[in-house]
C-alpha positions as CSV (number, residue, x, y, z in Angstrom):
1,M,132.7,94.6,96.0
2,P,132.2,91.8,98.2
3,P,129.2,89.2,97.7
4,W,126.0,89.9,99.7
5,D,124.4,87.6,102.1
6,L,120.6,87.3,102.8
7,L,121.6,89.0,106.2
8,T,123.2,91.9,104.7
9,I,120.2,92.5,102.4
10,D,117.6,92.0,105.4
11,R,119.8,94.7,107.4
12,A,119.7,97.3,104.4
13,L,116.0,96.8,103.8
14,R,115.4,97.2,107.7
15,A,117.6,100.4,107.7
16,G,115.5,101.8,104.8
17,W,111.8,101.2,106.0
18,A,110.3,104.2,107.6
19,A,107.1,106.0,107.8
20,D,107.7,107.5,104.2
21,T,107.9,104.1,102.7
22,C,104.8,102.7,104.7
23,S,101.9,101.9,102.5
24,P,99.1,104.5,102.8
25,D,96.4,102.0,103.3
26,D,98.4,100.2,106.4
27,A,99.0,103.7,107.6
28,A,95.4,104.5,107.9
29,R,94.8,101.4,109.9
30,A,97.8,102.2,112.1
31,P,100.6,104.5,111.8
32,W,104.1,103.2,111.1
33,Q,106.1,102.9,114.2
34,P,109.8,102.0,114.8
35,G,108.8,99.2,117.1
36,N,107.1,97.6,114.2
37,P,109.2,98.7,111.4
38,A,108.0,95.9,108.8
39,W,104.5,97.4,108.9
40,G,103.2,98.4,105.6
41,Q,106.7,97.5,103.8
42,C,105.7,94.3,102.3
43,D,104.9,95.2,98.6
44,I,108.1,97.3,97.9
45,T,110.3,94.9,100.0
46,A,109.1,92.0,97.9
47,L,109.6,94.0,94.7
48,L,113.3,94.8,95.9
49,V,114.0,91.1,96.6
50,H,112.6,90.1,93.3
51,D,114.9,92.8,91.6
52,V,118.0,91.1,93.3
53,F,117.0,87.4,93.2
54,G,114.2,87.1,90.7
55,G,111.8,84.2,91.2
56,D,108.0,84.9,91.9
57,L,106.0,87.7,93.8
58,V,103.5,85.9,95.8
59,V,100.2,87.7,97.4
60,G,97.9,86.4,100.0
61,E,95.0,88.2,101.4
62,V,95.2,89.5,105.0
63,Y,92.2,89.1,107.4
64,Q,91.6,90.2,110.9
65,G,88.8,88.0,112.1
66,A,86.4,87.8,109.0
67,E,87.4,91.3,107.7
68,Q,89.9,91.6,104.9
69,H,92.7,94.1,105.6
70,G,94.4,94.3,102.3
71,H,97.0,91.9,101.0
72,H,100.5,90.6,101.8
73,W,103.3,90.1,99.5
74,W,106.5,88.1,99.7
75,N,108.6,86.2,97.3
76,R,109.2,82.7,96.0
77,L,112.9,82.4,95.1
78,P,114.0,80.5,91.8
79,S,114.9,77.4,94.0
80,G,111.3,77.4,95.3
81,V,112.0,78.5,98.9
82,E,109.5,81.0,100.1
83,L,111.2,84.3,101.6
84,D,109.0,86.7,103.8
85,L,111.2,89.4,105.2
86,T,108.1,91.3,106.5
87,R,105.7,88.7,108.1
88,E,106.6,89.7,111.5
89,Q,104.4,93.0,111.0
90,F,101.4,90.9,111.9
91,R,101.1,91.1,115.5
92,D,97.3,91.3,116.1
93,G,96.2,87.8,115.1
94,Q,95.8,88.7,111.4
95,T,96.1,85.6,109.0
96,V,97.2,85.5,105.6
97,T,95.5,83.3,102.9
98,A,97.5,81.0,100.7
99,P,99.5,82.7,98.1
100,R,99.0,83.2,94.6
101,V,101.6,83.9,92.2
102,V,101.1,87.4,90.7
103,R,103.1,88.8,87.3
104,R,105.2,91.7,87.7
105,P,104.9,94.6,85.2
106,P,108.3,96.0,84.0
107,G,109.6,98.9,85.9
108,P,108.8,100.5,89.2
109,P,105.0,99.8,90.5
110,P,102.6,102.7,89.4
111,R,100.9,102.7,92.7
112,R,103.9,103.0,95.2
113,R,106.3,104.2,92.8
114,A,107.7,107.2,95.1
115,E,108.1,104.6,98.3
116,Y,109.6,102.0,96.0
117,L,112.2,104.4,94.4
118,R,113.0,105.7,98.1
119,L,113.4,102.3,99.5
120,R,115.4,101.2,96.6
121,E,117.9,104.3,96.9
122,R,118.3,103.6,100.6
123,V,119.2,99.9,100.3
124,A,121.6,100.7,97.2
125,A,123.3,103.0,99.5
126,H,124.0,100.3,102.2
127,L,124.6,97.7,99.4
128,G,126.5,99.7,97.1
129,H,124.2,98.9,94.0
130,L,121.3,97.1,92.9
131,P,120.5,95.2,89.9
132,G,118.2,96.9,87.5
133,E,114.8,98.4,88.6
134,G,112.1,96.0,88.0
135,Q,114.1,93.4,86.4
136,G,114.8,90.8,88.8
137,E,118.3,90.1,87.1
138,A,119.3,87.8,89.3
139,A,116.7,85.2,88.0
140,G,118.2,82.8,85.5
């Protein structure tokens, strides 16, 4: 199998995003639409990137004006580079606070298990395989 590059992983994630992988909290605010495919995908996308690259999971609070609208997840790779593959979902002037590192428990996430596994399966179908579930195996 040929090595992956970031563009290949990004394409696989984007091909897997859909209404059935959107966070229910975000879908309650605005339904998922193909025109904004990253909407509601940040947590499980960050977890899958963590599966592949390791590093840190980071979370910031999302605000629309003074009102908090949940949290936004992205990655800090082992090199220290921050990688946010879903930042584009914020199109209505939302702001995201400074990140805080969160510890990932082992295995799939309890709250969004079905969506994580569904997206993981779709991404693996594009890439051929993925490192072990919830392991961050590429971390060294």
